[in-house]
ZAMARGU-4260 file (C-alpha; in steps of 0.2 Angstrom, whole numbers, plus 5000, padded with zeros to 4 digits):
<rodrens>
0) 5501/5540/5563 | 5497/5523/5569 | 5512/5515/5574 | 5507/5496/5571 | 5503/5488/5556
5) 5485/5483/5550 | 5477/5473/5540 | 5457/5469/5536 | 5447/5457/5547 | 5440/5447/5534
10) 5437/5446/5515 | 5427/5457/5506 | 5422/5459/5487 | 5417/5472/5474 | 5414/5470/5458
15) 5412/5481/5440 | 5420/5484/5424 | 5437/5489/5421 | 5439/5506/5414 | 5451/5503/5400
20) 5448/5484/5397 | 5430/5486/5398 | 5430/5467/5406 | 5419/5464/5421 | 5430/5458/5436
25) 5427/5453/5455 | 5440/5461/5467 | 5441/5452/5484 | 5453/5460/5497 | 5459/5447/5510
30) 5468/5449/5527 | 5486/5446/5525 | 5501/5444/5539 | 5511/5456/5544 | 5526/5461/5532
35) 5516/5455/5518 | 5512/5472/5510 | 5501/5475/5495 | 5500/5460/5483 | 5488/5455/5468
40) 5482/5439/5463 | 5475/5433/5445 | 5464/5420/5451 | 5459/5418/5433 | 5475/5412/5427
45) 5483/5395/5428 | 5493/5394/5443 | 5485/5409/5450 | 5501/5420/5450 | 5504/5433/5460
50) 5511/5450/5457 | 5517/5461/5470 | 5513/5479/5470 | 5531/5486/5467 | 5538/5499/5455
55) 5549/5486/5448 | 5535/5477/5439 | 5527/5493/5431 | 5526/5491/5412 | 5515/5504/5408
60) 5509/5522/5413 | 5497/5527/5400 | 5481/5534/5408 | 5484/5522/5423 | 5498/5512/5431
65) 5499/5494/5425 | 5510/5479/5434 | 5516/5463/5426 | 5526/5449/5432 | 5528/5435/5420
70) 5510/5433/5411 | 5501/5439/5425 | 5496/5459/5420 | 5485/5469/5432 | 5480/5487/5424
75) 5475/5502/5433 | 5480/5498/5451 | 5482/5517/5458 | 5465/5518/5464 | 5465/5503/5474
80) 5482/5506/5482 | 5477/5524/5486 | 5463/5518/5496 | 5473/5504/5506 | 5486/5519/5510
85) 5472/5530/5514 | 5465/5519/5527 | 5484/5514/5534 | 5481/5496/5530 | 5498/5489/5528
90) 5494/5471/5522 | 5482/5464/5510 | 5481/5452/5496 | 5470/5458/5482 | 5463/5443/5472
95) 5456/5447/5454 | 5446/5436/5442 | 5451/5448/5428 | 5464/5459/5421 | 5458/5476/5429
100) 5451/5482/5446 | 5432/5489/5444 | 5432/5508/5440 | 5418/5511/5449 | 5414/5529/5449
105) 5432/5533/5445 | 5436/5537/5462 | 5442/5526/5477 | 5426/5529/5489 | 5420/5511/5483
110) 5436/5502/5489 | 5436/5513/5504 | 5420/5509/5510 | 5423/5490/5506 | 5437/5489/5516
115) 5429/5499/5531 | 5414/5487/5530 | 5427/5472/5533 | 5435/5481/5548 | 5454/5485/5552
120) 5464/5471/5563 | 5480/5477/5572 | 5495/5467/5570 | 5509/5461/5581 | 5522/5471/5571
125) 5528/5490/5569 | 5524/5500/5554 | 5540/5501/5545 | 5539/5519/5539 | 5552/5527/5526
130) 5555/5544/5535 | 5563/5554/5520 | 5581/5558/5526 | 5584/5572/5513 | 5577/5582/5499
135) 5574/5573/5484 | 5568/5579/5466 | 5561/5574/5450 | 5558/5585/5434 | 5552/5583/5416
140) 5555/5597/5409 | 5547/5593/5392 | 5531/5591/5401 | 5533/5603/5414 | 5532/5592/5428
145) 5541/5593/5445 | 5539/5583/5460 | 5550/5585/5477 | 5551/5577/5494 | 5557/5584/5510
150) 5560/5577/5527 | 5543/5579/5538 | 5536/5570/5554 | 5520/5565/5545 | 5514/5562/5526
155) 5509/5578/5517 | 5505/5581/5500 | 5502/5595/5489 | 5497/5594/5470 | 5496/5608/5458
160) 5488/5606/5442 | 5486/5617/5427 | 5480/5611/5409 | 5478/5630/5402 | 5460/5625/5402
165) 5447/5640/5404 | 5435/5626/5412 | 5448/5620/5425 | 5461/5635/5427 | 5474/5631/5440
170) 5470/5620/5454 | 5479/5615/5469 | 5475/5602/5483 | 5483/5595/5499 | 5482/5586/5514
175) 5493/5588/5530 | 5489/5569/5537 | 5484/5555/5529 | 5467/5553/5539 | 5460/5566/5529
180) 5460/5554/5514 | 5444/5545/5517 | 5433/5561/5517 | 5441/5574/5507 | 5452/5563/5492
185) 5444/5545/5491 | 5427/5553/5483 | 5436/5562/5469 | 5434/5555/5452 | 5446/5553/5438
190) 5443/5566/5424 | 5448/5567/5405 | 5446/5581/5392 | 5436/5578/5377 | 5450/5578/5365
195) 5460/5565/5375 | 5445/5553/5376 | 5443/5552/5357 | 5461/5548/5356 | 5461/5535/5370
200) 5446/5527/5362 | 5455/5526/5345 | 5470/5517/5355 | 5459/5503/5362 | 5457/5510/5379
205) 5443/5516/5390 | 5433/5503/5383 | 5424/5502/5401 | 5423/5522/5401 | 5406/5530/5405
210) 5400/5548/5410 | 5396/5540/5427 | 5414/5534/5430 | 5423/5549/5425 | 5422/5568/5423
215) 5423/5574/5405 | 5428/5591/5401 | 5424/5599/5386 | 5434/5613/5381 | 5427/5616/5364
220) 5411/5618/5356 | 5404/5602/5347 | 5397/5597/5331 | 5384/5588/5328 | 5393/5573/5321
225) 5404/5573/5336 | 5388/5572/5348 | 5383/5557/5338 | 5402/5549/5339 | 5400/5551/5358
230) 5383/5543/5358 | 5393/5530/5350 | 5408/5529/5362 | 5396/5529/5377 | 5381/5520/5371
235) 5370/5533/5376 | 5357/5543/5367 | 5355/5557/5380 | 5373/5565/5378 | 5372/5584/5383
240) 5385/5597/5387 | 5382/5610/5401 | 5395/5622/5407 | 5411/5612/5401 | 5404/5595/5408
245) 5396/5582/5398 | 5379/5576/5405 | 5376/5590/5419 | 5390/5583/5430 | 5393/5592/5446
250) 5409/5592/5453 | 5410/5586/5470 | 5424/5598/5475 | 5428/5613/5466 | 5446/5606/5463
255) 5441/5588/5462 | 5452/5586/5448 | 5468/5592/5458 | 5461/5582/5473 | 5461/5566/5460
260) 5478/5570/5454 | 5483/5569/5473 | 5473/5553/5475 | 5484/5545/5460 | 5500/5552/5467
265) 5495/5542/5484 | 5492/5526/5475 | 5507/5527/5463 | 5521/5530/5477 | 5513/5515/5487
270) 5523/5506/5474 | 5539/5511/5482 | 5535/5498/5495 | 5535/5507/5513 | 5522/5518/5521
275) 5531/5537/5519 | 5535/5551/5531 | 5538/5567/5521 | 5531/5583/5514 | 5529/5580/5495
280) 5524/5593/5482 | 5520/5589/5464 | 5516/5601/5450 | 5506/5594/5436 | 5509/5575/5441
285) 5506/5560/5430 | 5507/5540/5432 | 5524/5540/5423 | 5531/5555/5433 | 5523/5547/5450
290) 5532/5530/5444 | 5548/5538/5442 | 5548/5547/5457 | 5545/5531/5467 | 5559/5523/5459
295) 5568/5536/5467 | 5561/5534/5483 | 5564/5515/5482 | 5582/5517/5479 | 5585/5530/5493
300) 5578/5516/5503 | 5589/5504/5497 | 5604/5515/5501 | 5598/5518/5518 | 5603/5499/5525
305) 5585/5492/5521 | 5591/5475/5527 | 5594/5481/5543 | 5577/5481/5556 | 5570/5499/5558
310) 5569/5500/5576 | 5562/5517/5584 | 5565/5518/5602 | 5548/5530/5603 | 5538/5516/5597
315) 5529/5505/5609 | 5534/5487/5612 | 5527/5472/5602 | 5532/5461/5617 | 5537/5470/5632
320) 5550/5462/5646 | 5535/5456/5655 | 5528/5448/5639 | 5546/5440/5635 | 5547/5433/5652
325) 5529/5423/5650 | 5536/5416/5634 | 5554/5412/5639 | 5560/5403/5655 | 5576/5412/5657
330) 5580/5425/5670 | 5594/5435/5677 | 5608/5434/5673 | 5604/5426/5657 | 5589/5433/5649
335) 5596/5442/5634 | 5582/5451/5625 | 5574/5467/5633 | 5561/5471/5619 | 5553/5464/5604
340) 5547/5477/5591 | 5541/5465/5576 | 5534/5448/5576 | 5525/5439/5563 | 5524/5420/5559
345) 5541/5420/5550 | 5550/5435/5556 | 5556/5443/5573 | 5566/5459/5578 | 5570/5464/5596
350) 5585/5472/5606 | 5597/5470/5619 | 5604/5483/5628 | 5622/5480/5633 | 5626/5488/5650
355) 5642/5488/5660 | 5633/5483/5675 | 5632/5466/5668 | 5641/5452/5677 | 5649/5444/5664
360) 5660/5461/5662 | 5669/5456/5678 | 5679/5443/5668 | 5676/5447/5650 | 5687/5456/5651
365) 5696/5468/5665 | 5700/5485/5658 | 5693/5479/5641 | 5675/5475/5642 | 5669/5465/5627
370) 5653/5457/5626 | 5655/5437/5621 | 5650/5432/5605 | 5644/5416/5612 | 5630/5427/5621
375) 5627/5436/5606 | 5622/5421/5598 | 5612/5416/5615 | 5603/5432/5612 | 5599/5428/5594
380) 5594/5413/5599 | 5582/5418/5613 | 5574/5429/5600 | 5572/5416/5588 | 5564/5406/5603
385) 5551/5421/5604 | 5548/5417/5585 | 5545/5399/5585 | 5534/5399/5600 | 5524/5412/5593
390) 5518/5401/5582 | 5510/5390/5596 | 5494/5394/5603 | 5500/5392/5621 | 5518/5395/5620
395) 5521/5396/5639 | 5516/5377/5639 | 5532/5374/5628 | 5550/5372/5629 | 5563/5378/5615
400) 5580/5367/5615 | 5596/5372/5603 | 5600/5358/5592 | 5615/5366/5582 | 5622/5382/5576
405) 5630/5385/5558 | 5640/5397/5548 | 5642/5407/5563 | 5653/5424/5560 | 5658/5437/5571
410) 5659/5452/5562 | 5665/5467/5576 | 5666/5468/5595 | 5652/5476/5606 | 5654/5486/5619
415) 5644/5492/5634 | 5633/5506/5630 | 5629/5497/5612 | 5612/5493/5607 | 5611/5476/5599
420) 5597/5474/5586 | 5592/5457/5585 | 5582/5448/5570 | 5579/5430/5566 | 5568/5423/5551
425) 5563/5405/5548 | 5573/5398/5534 | 5560/5385/5531 | 5542/5381/5539 | 5542/5372/5556
430) 5540/5354/5554 | 5538/5340/5567 | 5544/5353/5580 | 5561/5357/5572 | 5563/5375/5567
435) 5578/5382/5557 | 5582/5400/5558 | 5594/5413/5550 | 5599/5426/5564 | 5607/5443/5562
440) 5613/5457/5574 | 5617/5473/5572 | 5624/5489/5580 | 5618/5505/5571 | 5622/5501/5553
445) 5635/5488/5556 | 5632/5469/5555 | 5642/5463/5572 | 5636/5443/5572 | 5626/5431/5561
450) 5623/5413/5559 | 5610/5398/5558 | 5601/5390/5572 | 5591/5375/5573 | 5579/5373/5589
455) 5567/5360/5595 | 5549/5365/5602 | 5546/5352/5615 | 5529/5352/5626 | 5532/5355/5643
460) 5521/5339/5649
</rodrens>
């Protein structure tokens, strides 16, 4: 799996009718900075409000997943999110001039092709995987739904569906690596049983439904008056039934319905907020169950110290010591940052390895080596220096000077052998060369130091 975050290289648009609303819309994917995640923007509404792709904003799961924040509502987001996850795109702004993304052919392939045409761009930040730490389960006995996730070193999914249908039978689908999504899952279309279709139409849904954007399964003999009604629903005169499907539809895979359910699971679980590593198994899943399971995963993320920067020593550095030395003027024995593993325009995270060989321990203190608090602040300041210099085109041509520190607290002692995880975030935009940041230092899950810092960026000439 890719270790760096990715976005797209340039904006790309797709247009079409929404499945349930029946309204035409143009959807535009735009590049977004590292750490941005997925966000929808209703550009047709006053103020162009943004709705984050977050499970907390799910308001409806009837035949699709709908998000709403304030007055801004976005219907049927799962196929779009599945395409982004399947291509391992971490950050994108998705603009819509209507309430619902185009349904296209009922799969994710249109979105995948558009995103690939735009091209992918690697970003200067590591991907913040959530590695499922222990088994987690969801069950809805009334609907015979079960979903489970277990620890694994990749993203693996298995889905089983069984609708007691002679046409479909029991089906399974699985992937063992997210890279399989593009070819094996993305082209798989949504499906509906005929009896469900009629009910949904009566409920005011599927107004954009068509035999070209869904597989319609006919599991009973149709009477002439029912055929007339179908012609009215689809506004077509050539409705026929063959081998259990409307209009001679041929499945792209024998288990295409199960594969599409797997696609839905991927899209809905994106609402948990972080890319996943784990083995997920779902029996008879649906959007309501998927979203409930995403809530469980998000809660687990929050309980595992999600505010602490995730540092994996196996991952490559965003800035190694050579790059750090190009950006900062500090040298031995006063260079206090060993590696940067995340850097964007607002946030930076790095590490300092504390060694007994550091000269400071000869006097601080004999027989009781404690890393000085002032040097923790210095380590945070240097980390913040990399953040602010990263906002300049030629960082090596600038100095950063401390102007002040505020609200500093030292929580715990730091000893030789500890690894300081350092993070700084801009409190406000850089103006006239002045940067204000909040910094925090951790050892493991323990906050050891925090404070606010002000720095000034000055050209060297």
